[in-house]
C-alpha positions as CSV (number, residue, x, y, z in Angstrom):
1,X,-11.0,-27.6,26.5
2,X,-7.6,-28.0,24.9
3,X,-6.6,-25.3,22.5
4,X,-3.8,-26.0,20.1
5,X,-1.2,-23.3,20.3
6,X,0.4,-23.8,17.0
7,X,-2.2,-24.2,14.2
8,X,0.5,-24.5,11.6
9,X,1.4,-28.0,12.7
10,X,-2.2,-29.3,12.3
11,X,-2.4,-31.8,9.5
12,X,-4.2,-30.6,6.4
13,X,-7.3,-32.7,5.5
14,X,-7.7,-31.0,2.2
15,X,-6.8,-27.8,0.5
16,X,-9.8,-26.0,1.9
17,X,-8.6,-26.4,5.5
18,X,-6.4,-23.3,5.0
19,X,-9.5,-21.2,5.6
20,X,-9.8,-22.6,9.1
21,X,-6.8,-20.8,10.6
22,X,-9.2,-18.9,12.8
23,X,-10.8,-22.0,14.3
24,X,-10.0,-23.9,17.5
25,X,-10.4,-27.6,18.1
26,X,-12.6,-29.1,20.8
27,X,-11.6,-32.7,19.9
28,X,-10.3,-34.6,17.0
29,X,-13.6,-34.6,15.1
30,X,-15.3,-31.3,15.9
31,X,-14.4,-27.8,14.9
32,X,-16.1,-24.7,16.3
33,X,-15.6,-21.1,15.1
34,X,-14.1,-18.5,17.3
35,X,-16.3,-15.7,18.6
36,X,-17.2,-13.5,15.6
37,X,-15.0,-10.4,15.3
38,X,-16.4,-7.0,16.1
39,X,-17.4,-5.3,12.8
40,X,-15.2,-2.4,11.8
41,X,-17.9,0.2,12.3
42,X,-16.7,3.9,12.5
43,X,-18.5,7.2,12.5
44,X,-19.3,9.1,9.3
45,X,-16.7,11.8,10.3
46,X,-13.9,9.3,10.7
47,X,-14.9,7.4,7.6
48,X,-14.6,10.6,5.6
49,X,-11.0,11.1,6.8
50,X,-10.1,7.4,6.2
51,X,-11.4,7.6,2.7
52,X,-9.6,10.9,2.1
53,X,-6.3,9.2,3.1
54,X,-6.9,6.2,1.0
55,X,-8.4,7.9,-2.1
56,X,-5.8,10.7,-2.2
57,X,-3.2,7.9,-2.7
58,X,-5.3,6.3,-5.5
59,X,-5.7,9.7,-7.1
60,X,-2.0,10.4,-6.9
61,X,-1.2,6.9,-8.4
62,X,-3.3,7.6,-11.4
63,X,-2.0,11.2,-11.7
64,X,1.6,9.9,-11.6
65,X,1.0,7.4,-14.4
66,X,-0.1,10.0,-17.0
67,X,2.2,12.7,-15.8
68,X,5.2,10.4,-16.5
69,X,3.7,9.4,-19.9
70,X,3.9,13.0,-21.1
71,X,7.5,13.5,-19.8
72,X,9.1,10.5,-21.6
73,X,10.3,12.7,-24.5
74,X,11.6,15.6,-22.4
75,X,13.4,13.2,-20.0
76,X,14.9,11.3,-22.9
77,X,16.2,14.5,-24.4
78,X,17.6,15.7,-21.1
79,X,19.7,12.6,-20.6
80,X,20.3,12.3,-24.4
81,X,18.9,8.7,-24.2
82,X,15.5,9.0,-26.0
83,X,15.9,5.5,-27.3
84,X,15.5,4.2,-23.7
85,X,12.8,6.5,-22.5
86,X,10.1,3.8,-23.0
87,X,11.8,1.7,-20.2
88,X,10.7,4.4,-17.7
89,X,7.1,3.3,-18.2
90,X,7.9,-0.4,-18.7
91,X,9.9,-0.7,-15.4
92,X,7.0,0.8,-13.5
93,X,4.3,-1.4,-15.1
94,X,6.4,-4.6,-14.6
95,X,7.0,-3.7,-10.9
96,X,3.3,-3.0,-10.4
97,X,2.2,-6.3,-12.0
98,X,4.7,-8.3,-10.0
99,X,4.0,-6.8,-6.6
100,X,0.2,-6.2,-6.7
101,X,-0.8,-9.7,-5.5
102,X,1.7,-9.7,-2.7
103,X,-0.1,-6.9,-0.9
104,X,-3.1,-9.1,-0.3
105,X,-1.2,-11.4,2.0
106,X,0.8,-8.5,3.4
107,X,-2.4,-6.6,4.5
108,X,-3.3,-9.7,6.5
109,X,0.1,-9.9,8.1
110,X,1.0,-6.2,8.7
111,X,-2.6,-5.0,8.9
112,X,-4.3,-2.7,6.5
113,X,-2.6,0.3,7.9
114,X,0.9,-1.3,7.9
115,X,0.5,-2.5,4.3
116,X,-0.8,0.8,3.1
117,X,2.1,2.7,4.8
118,X,4.6,0.3,3.2
119,X,3.0,0.9,-0.2
120,X,3.1,4.7,0.3
121,X,6.7,4.5,1.6
122,X,7.9,2.6,-1.5
123,X,5.9,4.8,-3.9
124,X,7.1,8.0,-2.2
125,X,10.7,6.9,-2.0
126,X,10.7,5.9,-5.7
127,X,9.0,9.2,-6.7
128,X,11.5,11.3,-4.7
129,X,14.4,9.4,-6.2
130,X,13.0,10.0,-9.7
131,X,13.0,13.7,-9.1
132,X,16.7,13.5,-8.0
133,X,17.9,10.9,-10.5
134,X,21.3,11.8,-11.9
135,X,21.1,9.4,-14.9
136,X,18.6,7.4,-17.0
137,X,19.6,4.1,-15.3
138,X,18.9,5.7,-11.9
139,X,15.5,7.0,-13.1
140,X,14.5,3.6,-14.4
141,X,15.4,1.9,-11.2
142,X,13.6,4.6,-9.2
143,X,10.4,4.0,-11.2
144,X,10.7,0.3,-10.4
145,X,10.8,1.1,-6.7
146,X,7.8,3.4,-7.1
147,X,6.0,0.5,-8.9
148,X,6.6,-1.7,-5.8
149,X,4.4,0.7,-3.8
150,X,2.1,1.7,-6.6
151,X,1.0,-2.0,-6.9
152,X,-0.2,-1.9,-3.3
153,X,-2.1,1.4,-3.3
154,X,-5.1,0.2,-5.2
155,X,-5.2,-3.3,-3.7
156,X,-4.9,-2.2,0.0
157,X,-7.2,0.7,-0.3
158,X,-9.8,-1.6,-1.9
159,X,-9.4,-4.2,0.9
160,X,-9.7,-1.4,3.6
161,X,-12.9,0.0,2.0
162,X,-14.4,-3.5,1.9
163,X,-13.7,-3.9,5.6
164,X,-15.5,-0.7,6.4
165,X,-18.4,-0.7,3.9
166,X,-21.2,-3.4,3.6
167,X,-21.2,-5.2,0.3
168,X,-24.4,-3.8,-1.0
169,X,-23.0,-0.3,-0.7
170,X,-19.5,-1.4,-1.8
171,X,-20.2,-0.9,-5.5
172,X,-21.0,2.7,-5.0
173,X,-17.8,3.4,-3.2
174,X,-15.8,1.4,-5.8
175,X,-17.4,3.6,-8.4
176,X,-16.3,6.7,-6.5
177,X,-12.8,5.3,-6.4
178,X,-12.9,4.8,-10.1
179,X,-14.0,8.4,-10.7
180,X,-11.0,9.6,-8.7
181,X,-8.7,7.3,-10.6
182,X,-10.1,8.6,-13.9
183,X,-9.8,12.2,-12.7
184,X,-6.2,11.7,-11.8
185,X,-5.4,10.0,-15.1
186,X,-7.2,12.8,-17.0
187,X,-5.4,15.6,-15.2
188,X,-1.9,14.0,-15.3
189,X,-1.2,14.7,-19.0
190,X,-2.0,18.4,-19.1
191,X,-0.4,19.0,-15.7
192,X,2.7,17.1,-16.6
193,X,3.1,19.2,-19.8
194,X,2.6,22.4,-17.9
195,X,5.1,21.5,-15.1
196,X,7.7,20.5,-17.7
197,X,7.4,23.8,-19.5
198,X,7.2,26.0,-16.4
199,X,9.4,24.3,-13.9
200,X,11.2,21.4,-15.6
201,X,10.4,17.7,-15.6
202,X,11.9,17.1,-12.1
203,X,9.2,19.2,-10.6
204,X,6.5,16.8,-11.8
205,X,8.0,14.2,-9.4
206,X,9.0,16.5,-6.5
207,X,5.6,18.3,-6.3
208,X,3.8,15.0,-5.7
209,X,5.5,14.7,-2.3
210,X,3.1,17.1,-0.4
211,X,0.1,15.0,-1.4
212,X,1.9,11.8,-0.5
213,X,2.7,13.2,2.9
214,X,-0.9,14.2,3.4
215,X,-2.1,10.6,2.5
216,X,0.6,9.1,4.8
217,X,-0.4,11.2,7.8
218,X,-4.1,10.5,7.4
219,X,-3.5,6.7,7.0
220,X,-1.3,6.8,10.1
221,X,-3.8,8.7,12.2
222,X,-7.2,7.5,11.0
223,X,-6.9,4.0,9.5
224,X,-7.5,1.5,12.3
225,X,-9.0,-1.7,11.0
226,X,-9.3,-4.7,13.4
227,X,-8.1,-8.0,12.1
228,X,-9.0,-11.4,13.7
229,X,-7.5,-11.9,17.1
230,X,-5.3,-14.8,16.0
231,X,-3.5,-12.5,13.7
232,X,-3.5,-9.4,15.9
233,X,-2.0,-11.2,18.9
234,X,0.7,-13.0,17.0
235,X,4.4,-12.3,17.6
236,X,6.5,-10.7,15.0
237,X,8.2,-14.0,14.3
238,X,4.9,-15.8,13.8
239,X,3.8,-13.0,11.4
240,X,7.0,-13.3,9.4
241,X,6.4,-17.1,9.1
242,X,3.1,-16.3,7.3
243,X,5.0,-14.5,4.5
244,X,5.2,-16.7,1.4
245,X,8.7,-15.8,0.3
246,X,9.2,-18.7,-2.1
247,X,5.7,-18.2,-3.6
248,X,6.3,-14.5,-4.0
249,X,9.7,-15.1,-5.6
250,X,8.3,-17.5,-8.2
251,X,5.3,-15.3,-8.9
252,X,7.6,-12.3,-9.6
253,X,9.6,-14.6,-11.9
254,X,6.5,-15.8,-13.7
255,X,4.9,-12.4,-14.3
256,X,8.2,-10.5,-14.8
257,X,9.5,-12.7,-17.5
258,X,6.2,-12.8,-19.3
259,X,5.6,-9.1,-19.3
260,X,9.3,-8.2,-20.0
261,X,9.3,-10.5,-23.1
262,X,6.1,-9.0,-24.4
263,X,7.2,-5.5,-23.7
264,X,10.6,-6.0,-25.5
265,X,8.8,-7.5,-28.4
266,X,6.6,-4.4,-28.7
267,X,9.0,-1.6,-27.8
268,X,12.2,-2.9,-29.4
269,X,10.3,-4.5,-32.3
270,X,12.2,-7.7,-32.0
271,X,11.0,-10.8,-33.9
272,X,9.4,-13.7,-32.0
273,X,12.3,-15.9,-33.0
274,X,14.8,-13.7,-31.1
275,X,16.4,-15.7,-28.4
276,X,15.7,-13.0,-25.8
277,X,12.0,-13.0,-26.5
278,X,11.4,-16.8,-26.6
279,X,13.9,-17.3,-23.8
280,X,11.9,-14.9,-21.5
281,X,8.6,-16.5,-22.5
282,X,10.0,-20.0,-21.8
283,X,11.4,-18.8,-18.5
284,X,7.9,-17.5,-17.6
285,X,6.4,-21.0,-18.2
286,X,9.1,-22.7,-16.1
287,X,8.6,-20.1,-13.2
288,X,4.9,-20.7,-13.5
289,X,5.3,-24.4,-13.0
290,X,7.4,-23.8,-9.9
291,X,4.9,-21.3,-8.6
292,X,1.9,-23.6,-9.0
293,X,3.9,-26.4,-7.2
294,X,4.9,-24.1,-4.4
295,X,1.5,-22.7,-3.8
296,X,-0.2,-26.2,-4.0
297,X,2.2,-28.3,-2.0
298,X,4.8,-26.3,-0.2
299,X,3.6,-22.9,1.2
300,X,1.3,-23.1,4.3
301,X,0.1,-19.5,3.7
302,X,0.2,-19.1,-0.1
303,X,0.2,-15.7,-1.7
304,X,-2.2,-17.1,-4.3
305,X,-4.1,-20.1,-2.9
306,X,-4.8,-22.6,-5.7
307,X,-8.0,-23.6,-3.9
308,X,-9.4,-20.1,-4.7
309,X,-8.4,-20.2,-8.3
310,X,-10.1,-23.6,-8.6
311,X,-13.4,-22.3,-7.3
312,X,-16.1,-21.3,-9.8
313,X,-16.6,-17.7,-9.1
314,X,-13.0,-16.6,-8.3
315,X,-11.8,-18.3,-11.4
316,X,-14.5,-16.7,-13.6
317,X,-13.9,-13.3,-12.0
318,X,-10.1,-13.5,-12.6
319,X,-10.5,-14.5,-16.2
320,X,-13.1,-12.0,-17.0
321,X,-11.0,-9.2,-15.5
322,X,-8.0,-10.4,-17.5
323,X,-9.7,-10.5,-20.9
324,X,-11.7,-7.4,-20.3
325,X,-8.6,-5.5,-19.4
326,X,-6.8,-6.7,-22.5
327,X,-9.6,-5.3,-24.7
328,X,-10.1,-2.1,-22.7
329,X,-6.4,-1.0,-22.8
330,X,-6.0,-2.1,-26.4
331,X,-8.9,0.2,-27.2
332,X,-7.6,3.1,-25.1
333,X,-4.3,3.0,-27.0
334,X,-5.5,2.2,-30.5
335,X,-8.7,4.3,-30.9
336,X,-6.7,7.6,-30.7
337,X,-4.1,6.1,-33.1
338,X,-6.9,5.4,-35.6
339,X,-8.2,8.9,-35.4
340,X,-4.7,10.3,-35.9
341,X,-4.0,8.1,-38.9
342,X,-7.2,8.8,-40.8
343,X,-6.7,12.2,-42.4
344,X,-10.4,12.9,-43.2
345,X,-11.4,12.0,-39.6
346,X,-8.8,14.4,-38.3
347,X,-10.2,17.2,-40.4
348,X,-13.8,16.4,-39.4
349,X,-13.0,16.3,-35.6
350,X,-10.9,19.5,-35.8
351,X,-13.6,21.3,-37.8
352,X,-16.2,20.3,-35.2
353,X,-14.1,21.5,-32.2
354,X,-10.4,21.8,-31.8
355,X,-10.8,21.5,-28.0
356,X,-12.9,18.4,-28.3
357,X,-10.4,16.7,-30.6
358,X,-7.6,17.4,-28.2
359,X,-9.5,15.7,-25.4
360,X,-10.2,12.6,-27.5
361,X,-6.8,12.2,-29.0
362,X,-3.6,12.8,-27.0
363,X,-0.6,11.8,-29.0
364,X,2.5,10.6,-27.3
365,X,5.6,12.4,-28.8
366,X,8.2,10.3,-30.4
367,X,6.3,7.0,-30.4
368,X,4.0,5.3,-32.8
369,X,1.5,4.7,-30.1
370,X,-0.8,7.4,-28.8
371,X,-1.6,7.5,-25.1
372,X,-5.0,6.7,-23.9
373,X,-7.5,9.5,-23.9
374,X,-8.1,11.1,-20.5
375,X,-11.7,11.9,-21.7
376,X,-12.4,8.2,-22.4
377,X,-10.9,7.2,-19.0
378,X,-12.9,9.7,-16.9
379,X,-16.1,8.9,-18.8
380,X,-15.6,5.2,-18.0
381,X,-15.0,5.8,-14.3
382,X,-18.1,8.0,-14.0
383,X,-20.1,5.2,-15.5
384,X,-19.0,2.8,-12.8
385,X,-20.5,5.0,-10.1
386,X,-23.9,5.5,-11.8
387,X,-24.2,1.8,-12.6
388,X,-23.2,0.8,-9.0
389,X,-26.2,2.6,-7.8
390,X,-28.4,0.0,-9.4
391,X,-26.6,-2.8,-7.5
392,X,-27.0,-0.8,-4.3
393,X,-30.8,-0.6,-4.7
394,X,-31.4,-4.2,-5.9
395,X,-28.6,-6.1,-4.1
396,X,-28.1,-8.1,-7.2
397,X,-25.2,-8.1,-9.7
398,X,-25.4,-11.1,-12.0
399,X,-27.7,-9.5,-14.6
400,X,-25.9,-6.2,-14.4
401,X,-22.6,-8.0,-15.0
402,X,-23.8,-9.7,-18.1
403,X,-25.4,-6.6,-19.5
404,X,-22.3,-4.6,-18.9
405,X,-20.1,-7.3,-20.6
406,X,-22.4,-7.3,-23.5
407,X,-22.1,-3.5,-23.9
408,X,-18.3,-3.9,-24.3
409,X,-18.8,-6.5,-27.1
410,X,-21.2,-4.1,-28.9
411,X,-18.8,-1.2,-28.6
412,X,-15.8,-3.1,-30.0
413,X,-17.9,-4.4,-32.9
414,X,-19.0,-0.8,-33.7
415,X,-15.4,0.4,-33.5
416,X,-14.3,-2.5,-35.8
417,X,-16.7,-1.1,-38.5
418,X,-15.0,2.4,-38.5
419,X,-13.5,3.6,-41.7
420,X,-12.2,6.9,-43.2
421,X,-15.8,8.0,-44.0
422,X,-17.2,7.3,-40.5
423,X,-19.3,10.3,-39.2
424,X,-17.9,12.3,-36.3
425,X,-20.8,11.5,-34.0
426,X,-20.0,7.8,-34.3
427,X,-16.4,8.4,-33.1
428,X,-17.9,9.8,-29.9
429,X,-20.9,7.5,-29.4
430,X,-19.5,4.1,-30.4
431,X,-16.9,4.1,-27.6
432,X,-19.5,4.9,-24.9
433,X,-20.8,1.3,-24.4
434,X,-17.1,0.2,-23.8
435,X,-16.7,2.8,-21.1
436,X,-19.9,2.1,-19.3
437,X,-19.6,-1.7,-19.7
438,X,-16.0,-2.2,-18.6
439,X,-16.3,0.3,-15.7
440,X,-19.3,-1.7,-14.5
441,X,-17.7,-5.1,-15.1
442,X,-14.6,-4.4,-13.0
443,X,-16.8,-3.2,-10.2
444,X,-19.5,-5.9,-10.1
445,X,-16.9,-8.7,-10.6
446,X,-14.9,-7.4,-7.6
447,X,-18.0,-7.5,-5.5
448,X,-18.9,-11.0,-6.8
449,X,-15.4,-12.2,-5.8
450,X,-15.7,-10.7,-2.3
451,X,-19.2,-12.1,-1.8
452,X,-18.1,-15.6,-2.7
453,X,-15.2,-16.0,-0.1
454,X,-14.6,-16.0,3.6
455,X,-13.2,-13.1,5.6
456,X,-9.8,-14.8,5.8
457,X,-9.5,-14.8,2.0
458,X,-10.7,-11.2,1.5
459,X,-7.3,-9.5,1.1
460,X,-5.7,-12.3,-0.9
461,X,-8.6,-12.6,-3.3
462,X,-8.6,-8.8,-3.9
463,X,-4.9,-9.0,-4.7
464,X,-5.6,-11.8,-7.2
465,X,-8.2,-9.8,-8.9
466,X,-5.9,-6.8,-9.4
467,X,-3.1,-9.1,-10.6
468,X,-5.2,-10.4,-13.4
469,X,-6.4,-6.9,-14.2
470,X,-3.0,-5.3,-14.3
471,X,-1.5,-8.2,-16.2
472,X,-4.3,-7.9,-18.8
473,X,-3.6,-4.2,-19.2
474,X,0.0,-4.6,-20.0
475,X,-0.6,-7.6,-22.3
476,X,-3.4,-5.7,-24.1
477,X,-1.1,-2.8,-24.9
478,X,2.0,-5.0,-25.8
479,X,0.2,-7.6,-27.9
480,X,-2.0,-5.1,-29.8
481,X,1.1,-3.0,-30.5
482,X,3.0,-6.0,-31.8
483,X,0.1,-7.1,-33.9
484,X,-0.5,-3.7,-35.3
485,X,3.1,-3.2,-36.3
486,X,3.4,-6.6,-38.0
487,X,0.3,-6.0,-40.2
488,X,1.1,-2.4,-40.8
489,X,4.6,-3.2,-42.0
490,X,3.4,-5.9,-44.3
491,X,0.7,-3.6,-45.8
492,X,3.1,-0.7,-46.2
493,X,5.6,-2.9,-48.0
494,X,2.9,-4.0,-50.4
495,X,1.8,-0.5,-51.2
496,X,5.1,1.5,-51.1
497,X,7.9,0.4,-53.3
498,X,10.8,2.0,-55.2
499,X,13.8,4.1,-54.0
500,X,13.6,5.3,-50.4
501,X,10.7,3.0,-49.7
502,X,12.2,1.5,-46.5
503,X,13.0,4.9,-45.0
504,X,9.5,6.2,-45.8
505,X,7.9,3.1,-44.3
506,X,9.8,3.4,-41.1
507,X,8.8,7.1,-40.8
508,X,5.1,6.3,-41.3
509,X,5.3,3.4,-38.8
510,X,6.8,5.6,-36.1
511,X,4.7,8.7,-36.5
512,X,1.2,9.4,-37.8
513,X,1.9,13.2,-37.7
514,X,3.6,13.1,-41.1
515,X,0.7,11.5,-42.9
516,X,-1.2,14.8,-43.9
517,X,2.0,16.2,-45.5
518,X,2.7,13.2,-47.7
519,X,2.0,13.1,-51.4
520,X,-1.6,11.9,-52.3
521,X,-0.3,8.4,-53.3
522,X,1.8,7.9,-50.2
523,X,-1.0,9.3,-48.0
524,X,-3.5,6.9,-49.4
525,X,-1.1,4.0,-48.9
526,X,-0.5,5.1,-45.3
527,X,-4.1,5.7,-44.4
528,X,-5.2,2.4,-45.9
529,X,-2.4,0.4,-44.2
530,X,-3.3,1.8,-40.8
531,X,-7.0,1.2,-41.4
532,X,-6.3,-2.5,-42.3
533,X,-4.0,-3.1,-39.4
534,X,-6.2,-1.4,-36.8
535,X,-9.3,-3.3,-38.1
536,X,-7.6,-6.6,-37.2
537,X,-6.7,-5.2,-33.8
538,X,-10.3,-4.0,-33.2
539,X,-11.6,-7.5,-34.2
540,X,-9.2,-9.1,-31.7
541,X,-10.6,-6.6,-29.1
542,X,-14.1,-7.7,-29.9
543,X,-13.0,-11.4,-29.5
544,X,-11.4,-10.6,-26.1
545,X,-14.5,-8.8,-24.9
546,X,-16.7,-11.8,-26.0
547,X,-14.4,-14.2,-24.0
548,X,-14.9,-11.8,-21.1
549,X,-18.6,-12.2,-21.5
550,X,-18.4,-16.0,-21.6
551,X,-16.2,-15.9,-18.4
552,X,-18.9,-13.9,-16.6
553,X,-21.6,-16.5,-17.2
554,X,-20.4,-18.9,-14.4
555,X,-20.3,-16.2,-11.8
556,X,-22.6,-17.1,-8.9
557,X,-25.2,-14.7,-7.5
558,X,-24.6,-14.4,-3.7
559,X,-26.6,-12.2,-1.3
560,X,-25.1,-8.7,-0.8
561,X,-25.5,-7.7,2.9
562,X,-26.8,-4.2,3.5
563,X,-25.4,-3.8,7.0
564,X,-22.3,-4.8,8.9
565,X,-24.3,-7.2,11.1
566,X,-25.7,-9.0,8.0
567,X,-22.3,-9.2,6.5
568,X,-20.8,-10.8,9.7
569,X,-23.7,-13.3,9.7
570,X,-22.9,-14.2,6.1
571,X,-19.2,-14.7,6.9
572,X,-20.1,-16.9,9.9
573,X,-22.6,-19.0,7.8
574,X,-20.0,-19.6,5.1
575,X,-17.4,-20.6,7.8
576,X,-19.9,-23.0,9.4
577,X,-20.6,-24.6,6.0
578,X,-16.9,-25.0,5.4
579,X,-16.3,-26.5,8.9
580,X,-19.1,-29.0,8.3
581,X,-17.4,-30.0,5.1
582,X,-14.1,-30.4,6.8
583,X,-15.7,-32.5,9.6
584,X,-17.3,-34.8,7.1
585,X,-14.0,-35.4,5.4
586,X,-12.4,-36.1,8.8
587,X,-14.9,-38.7,9.8
588,X,-14.6,-40.4,6.3
589,X,-10.8,-40.7,6.7
């Protein structure tokens, strides 16, 4: 039996043959699978420590995001560069979006442990440099380095859990991950404010290091996930050849130019006709064309295989995650802004409970946007865990996905109907379907993606899912902010005229805190203008959620194995089906 030693030189019969890297040839016409890999089964005790190492990193990543959000104003004042403080967040988000999909392929090349340690090293190095940064430029660069690692923490931890947990139970563990993420995001704001007041803003970065070291040590000692033999036994040179450098470079150019253009449009309030804005968007289109060409025709191991994107379920999952994330993050940023801008609603909420109001609305100092509510975030993540229990019992996810996506549409319609006379209980109850629905959608669609692919594509497909999700998050915030400001400015100019009008309009646009202190005429103009602008934003959110629902319709229902053995059998069955398809094509040619 002749075994080909270099599978990379084998001619490609069609795009799907990339999935057959783990196969060996008996003759020119027949392909047989290698012996099935031993399932990654570990004891409950070891699983606890593995999850502790992975989830502590996820918790810290969420905590870091909201800690930094509360420190933008103090950091800007410290360096006397408040006008550039928004770039601290922008640099991190851009880096996360660009590098998230790369970790899918890296986790196949370096192994789950190697990829996770790389992510933790970059995230930890960037965080440490933030705490020691001597200037605003150094801090912005350090946040970009931290984002290179932060983009891999969620992706690699998700892939590692999938390797260890059967798919039927996977939703429950994903829900638990979401709870920890929401808990970290909820605690970050108050903790960051306390650290800044008590120890200074640098402590918020430096005091993250012990938890990072804890996670690094546990991953080093406990994470040991077996990859297929053909990857495990490869030389370092062969592994390096599997890295898609050209595809990674063009992907970073595509995503980076797009998000940078949208972020500058929102944060710098530049017009669409500005050469910087349209130039970056045009550059993104050009990079995207190069990226598609490279991934389709050039790279033997693409970072984003086009054959996956062309498949029914992966494409539907990717688009549903994108549009769902656009709507979810637009709501997280704009619902608190609506509450802050409507004077009567502020009085109602504060009269009901000052503490409750503070958990629902968390203003971001010095910015016209308010940060997303930790309460809404945590409530959404808890919902994922409870709804995932349904999937664990039934082993089905299609109906749950459609119901969950429908809940998000209902929520955004209810929110779009808000006005200055809306009762307080509506402000609390109307957002609940969005939290339950979106938390469930991102969980069930991830499971649907995993259930529709082969083992060889597991890590790459997970990275693709997180890429569309994180890109949607940034675009949701950027586009909603740009749309809000465009409509708000037009409405304010219609309603406020006379001497000093321009200065007053600028003050109202950049801070809702001055609205209660305005004269009755100006206050009514400001409240009405914010209501009109936010209503358009909320209608757009409803449209995005409706598109998300439509994208969920083509998702296929695949069996969810309840044990490792059933899961391995399903992987082998899918491989055999694929090998038969390739053999038929070979005989036809």
